[in-house]
C-alpha positions in Angstrom: -7.7 8.7 -5.3 -6.3 9.5 -2.0 -2.7 8.4 -1.5 -1.7 7.4 2.2 1.2 5.0 1.4 4.0 7.7 1.3 6.2 5.4 3.6 6.5 2.9 0.9 7.1 5.4 -1.9 6.2 8.8 -2.9 3.7 9.2 -5.5 2.6 12.8 -5.9 5.9 14.7 -6.4 6.7 18.3 -7.1 6.4 19.4 -10.9 10.0 20.4 -10.7 11.0 16.5 -10.0 9.1 15.3 -13.0 10.7 18.1 -15.2 14.0 17.3 -14.0 13.6 13.6 -14.8 12.3 14.4 -18.2 15.2 16.8 -19.1 17.7 14.1 -18.1 15.8 11.5 -20.1 16.0 13.7 -23.2 19.3 15.1 -23.0 21.8 13.4 -20.6 24.3 11.1 -21.9 26.8 8.5 -20.1 28.0 10.1 -16.9 31.7 10.3 -16.5 32.3 8.2 -19.7 32.8 11.0 -22.4 33.7 14.5 -23.0 30.7 15.5 -25.4 27.8 17.8 -24.3 25.3 15.2 -23.3 27.9 13.5 -21.1 29.1 16.9 -19.5 25.3 17.5 -18.9 24.9 14.3 -17.1 28.1 15.0 -15.0 26.6 18.3 -14.1 23.3 16.5 -12.9 25.1 14.2 -10.8 27.3 16.5 -9.2 24.5 19.0 -8.5 22.6 16.2 -6.7 25.7 15.4 -4.5 25.8 19.1 -3.6 22.2 18.9 -2.6 22.6 16.0 -0.4 25.7 17.7 1.2 23.8 20.6 2.1 20.7 18.9 3.3 22.6 16.5 5.6 25.6 18.9 6.5 28.4 16.8 5.0 31.8 18.0 4.8 32.1 17.0 1.0 29.9 16.0 -1.8 32.4 13.0 -2.5 30.9 11.4 0.8 27.4 11.1 -1.1 27.2 7.6 -2.9 24.3 6.8 -5.2 22.6 3.6 -4.6 19.5 1.7 -6.1 17.7 2.2 -2.8 17.8 2.1 0.9 18.3 -1.6 0.9 21.3 -1.5 -1.4 22.8 1.3 0.9 22.3 -0.6 4.0 23.8 -3.9 2.5 27.0 -1.8 1.3 27.3 -0.4 4.9 26.9 -3.7 6.7 29.2 -5.4 4.2 31.9 -2.9 4.8 31.7 -2.0 8.5 30.2 -5.0 10.4 33.2 -7.2 9.9 35.3 -4.5 11.7 33.1 -4.6 14.7 33.6 -6.8 17.7 29.7 -6.9 18.4 26.5 -5.5 16.6 23.5 -4.3 18.0 20.2 -3.4 16.2 17.0 -1.7 17.6 14.0 -4.1 17.9 12.2 -2.1 15.0 14.6 -2.8 12.1 13.5 -3.7 8.6 14.5 -6.8 6.9 17.1 -4.9 5.0 19.2 -5.0 8.2 18.1 -8.2 9.4 18.4 -10.2 6.2 21.9 -9.3 5.6 23.2 -10.2 9.0 21.4 -13.3 8.9 22.9 -14.2 5.4 26.4 -13.4 6.8 25.9 -15.4 9.8 26.4 -12.5 12.2 25.4 -12.7 15.7 23.7 -9.4 16.9 22.1 -8.2 20.0 18.5 -6.9 19.7 17.9 -3.6 21.8 14.5 -4.4 22.9 12.3 -1.7 24.1 8.6 -0.7 24.6 7.0 0.8 21.6 7.3 4.7 21.9 9.2 4.5 25.3 12.3 6.6 24.7 13.8 5.7 28.1 13.3 2.0 27.6 15.3 2.4 24.4 18.1 4.4 25.8 18.3 1.9 28.8 18.4 -1.1 26.3 21.2 0.7 24.4 23.2 1.2 27.6 22.7 -2.8 28.2 24.0 -3.3 24.7 27.3 -1.2 25.3 27.7 -3.1 28.7 27.6 -6.5 26.7 30.5 -5.3 24.5 28.5 -4.0 21.4 30.5 -1.4 19.3 28.6 -1.0 16.3 24.8 -0.1 16.3 22.4 -0.2 13.5 19.8 2.3 14.5 16.4 2.8 12.6 15.9 6.5 12.9 12.0 6.2 12.1 10.0 2.9 12.2 8.4 2.3 8.9 5.6 0.5 10.8 4.7 2.6 13.8 6.5 6.0 13.1 8.4 5.8 16.2 11.3 8.3 16.4 14.5 6.9 18.1 16.2 9.5 20.2 19.3 9.7 17.9 20.9 12.5 19.7 20.9 10.8 23.1 21.9 7.4 21.5 24.9 9.2 19.7 26.2 10.7 22.9 26.0 7.3 24.5 27.9 5.7 21.7 30.5 8.4 21.3 31.4 8.2 24.9 31.7 4.4 24.7 33.8 4.7 21.6 31.2 2.8 19.5 29.8 3.6 16.1 26.4 4.0 14.5 24.9 3.1 11.1 21.9 5.3 10.6 18.7 4.0 8.7 17.1 7.2 7.6 14.7 5.8 5.1 11.7 7.1 6.8 13.2 10.3 8.4 15.1 11.7 5.3 13.0 14.6 3.9 10.9 15.2 6.9 13.3 15.5 9.8 16.4 17.6 10.0 19.5 15.4 9.8 22.8 16.9 10.7 25.5 14.3 10.5 28.0 16.8 11.3 26.4 16.9 14.8 26.5 12.9 15.2 29.9 12.2 16.5 29.5 8.5 16.4 27.9 8.0 12.9 29.8 6.1 10.3 27.3 5.9 7.5 23.6 7.0 6.8 21.4 5.1 4.4 18.2 6.2 2.9 15.7 5.7 0.0 15.5 8.3 -2.7 11.8 7.5 -3.6 10.3 8.3 -0.3 10.7 11.5 1.7 13.4 12.7 -0.5 10.8 12.8 -3.5 12.8 11.0 -6.3 11.8 8.4 -8.4 12.3 4.8 -7.7 15.6 3.3 -8.3 17.4 5.8 -6.2 19.0 5.8 -2.9 21.8 7.3 -0.8 24.5 6.0 1.3 26.4 9.0 3.1 29.9 7.9 4.2 30.7 9.7 7.4 34.1 8.1 8.2 37.5 8.0 7.2 37.5 4.0 7.2 37.8 2.4 3.8 34.5 0.8 2.5 34.8 -2.5 0.7 32.7 -2.2 -2.5 29.9 -5.0 -2.9 30.2 -4.6 -6.7 33.3 -3.7 -8.7 33.6 -2.6 -12.5 33.8 0.5 -14.5 34.0 3.8 -12.8 35.3 6.1 -15.5 38.5 6.6 -13.5 41.7 4.6 -13.3 40.6 2.2 -16.1 44.1 0.8 -16.6 44.2 -0.7 -13.2 42.6 -3.9 -12.2 41.9 -3.0 -8.6 38.9 -0.8 -7.7 39.8 2.8 -7.2 40.3 3.8 -3.6 38.9 7.4 -3.9 35.1 8.3 -3.3 32.7 8.1 -4.7 34.3 6.0 -7.4 35.1 3.3 -5.0 31.5 2.4 -4.3 29.8 3.4 -7.7 30.6 0.8 -10.4 28.8 1.1 -13.8 26.7 3.8 -15.2 24.4 5.4 -12.6 20.8 6.2 -13.0 21.1 9.7 -14.1 17.4 10.2 -14.7 16.7 9.1 -11.1 19.7 11.2 -9.8 18.1 14.3 -11.6 14.7 13.7 -9.8 16.4 13.2 -6.6 18.3 16.4 -6.7 15.2 18.2 -7.6 13.4 16.7 -4.7 16.1 17.7 -2.2 16.1 21.2 -3.8 12.4 21.5 -3.0 13.0 20.1 0.5 15.7 22.6 1.1 13.4 25.3 -0.2 10.4 24.3 2.1 12.3 23.0 5.2 12.5 19.3 6.2 10.9 20.3 9.7 8.0 22.0 8.2 7.2 19.0 6.1 7.6 16.8 9.1 5.3 18.9 11.4 2.6 19.2 8.5 2.7 15.3 8.2 2.8 14.8 12.1 -0.3 17.1 12.5 -2.3 14.9 10.0 -1.2 11.8 11.7 -2.6 13.2 15.2 -5.7 14.3 13.7 -6.2 10.8 12.2 -5.3 9.0 15.3 -7.9 11.0 17.4 -10.7 10.2 14.8 -9.7 6.6 14.6 -9.6 6.1 18.4 -13.3 6.9 18.4 -14.2 4.0 16.1 -15.4 0.8 17.6 -13.2 -2.2 17.9 -10.2 -0.2 16.4 -6.9 -0.2 18.1 -4.6 2.4 17.3 -0.8 2.5 17.9 0.0 6.0 19.0 2.6 7.6 21.2 1.5 9.4 24.3 4.0 12.1 23.5 3.2 13.0 19.8 6.8 14.4 19.5 8.1 10.7 19.5 5.9 9.8 16.4 6.1 11.1 12.8 3.6 11.1 10.0 3.1 7.2 10.1 0.4 5.6 11.8 -0.6 1.9 12.5 -3.8 0.5 13.5 -5.9 -2.9 13.5 -9.3 -4.0 14.0 -9.8 -6.6 16.9 -11.7 -9.0 14.8 -11.0 -8.4 11.1 -8.0 -9.1 9.1 -6.0 -5.9 8.1 -5.9 -7.0 4.6 -9.5 -6.8 4.3 -9.4 -3.4 5.6 -6.9 -2.3 3.2 -8.8 -4.1 0.3 -12.0 -2.1 1.4 -10.2 1.1 1.4 -8.5 0.4 -1.9 -12.1 -0.3 -3.6 -13.0 3.2 -2.1 -10.0 5.0 -3.5 -7.7 5.1 -0.7 -4.3 3.7 -0.8 -2.9 2.4 2.4 -0.7 -0.7 3.3 -1.5 -3.7 5.4 0.6 -6.7 6.6 4.2 -6.8 8.2 5.8 -4.0 6.0 8.9 -6.0 5.7 9.6 -5.4 9.3 8.5 -8.6 11.2 11.0 -7.8 14.1 9.1 -4.5 14.5 5.9 -6.3 14.9 7.3 -8.8 17.3 8.5 -6.0 19.5 5.1 -4.2 19.4 3.1 -7.7 19.7 1.3 -7.4 16.4 3.4 -10.1 14.8 0.3 -12.4 14.4 -2.1 -9.9 12.8 0.2 -7.1 11.2 -1.3 -3.8 11.1 -2.9 -1.3 8.4 -0.5 1.6 8.0 -1.4 5.1 7.1 1.5 7.3 6.0 1.3 10.9 5.1 3.2 13.1 2.6 3.5 16.9 2.3 0.8 17.0 -0.4 -1.9 15.4 1.9 -4.5 17.7 3.4 -7.3 17.7 6.1 -9.7 16.6 3.5 -7.8 13.3 2.9 -8.2 12.6 6.6 -11.7 13.2 6.6 -12.5 11.1 3.7 -10.3 8.2 5.1 -12.3 8.4 8.6 -15.6 8.4 6.4 -14.6 5.3 4.8 -13.3 3.8 8.0 -16.6 4.6 9.7 -18.4 2.7 6.7 -16.1 -0.3 7.0 -16.6 -0.5 10.9 -20.6 0.1 10.6 
């Protein structure tokens, strides 16, 4: 089997991740709830994972790291806390439903930053237009889960900071394969990400990085292991946003995943995935009736590639590949706004997404099967 669906979730993880999860499952007790050895071990696992995240994303303190169920949970928490304080919200035209649906559910009007796919200047001009319309909170998809488009975060950050506007960063597809230094992003209020994708943890893990002194309103209240005699949720982080017993097994895997990334280097991982994407795009473009969505500047696209056939449904292609041992994803990828922006809403796309474990042999086998399909 060749796994090319890493944008959905990582499957082939380092052995250290599996070992960490197994150890936690065998020996970790209730985090923050008792003083016996299994509970203390759970506490060590959780704190060490916060430290890994602090180091990987250049945070000031481990308390800024909030554990969530996934990126969707993190985005909902950030939106619930920060959007009500904003005058007007802007989102890019490539956002996931994890952003669009929470805004819709809360009847929040938002400005869409419309821009041509892979056109950095177009996106920056649209950010300026949003600022001119009074938008003061921007939700920015760092890397499109559909097309691999990389948003110019540093340039956007400067525009927002100069205008006294804030940013919620959706790093679901960039965490683990791009260097993200939140200390250099002056407008950032929160960064949200999945733990089970580029960070190599297991499912049921995610991170919310709190990058502002503003108080967050928890979307869930309950036991935190602290200040139990008070009815009000604690004000201190991370307790304020972490009610209930956390997923210690998942957190153990996430900590091991981030440790592996720190050892290898996020940029090295990203370059490897990007190179495989480029080779795949080169070969796909030679196939008859295949339209490949690729940036003219390869630096503006990570290891995620979308394509479609001019006459055949994307789902048929994915089904054929699955029958031949290759895992990809077809459809709208929970991001209809991105497809609307790129003009693929009616058809969707087939998405190929690489991980650090993938090789040139995987690319060659994928292309071989695609040739068979086209012929």
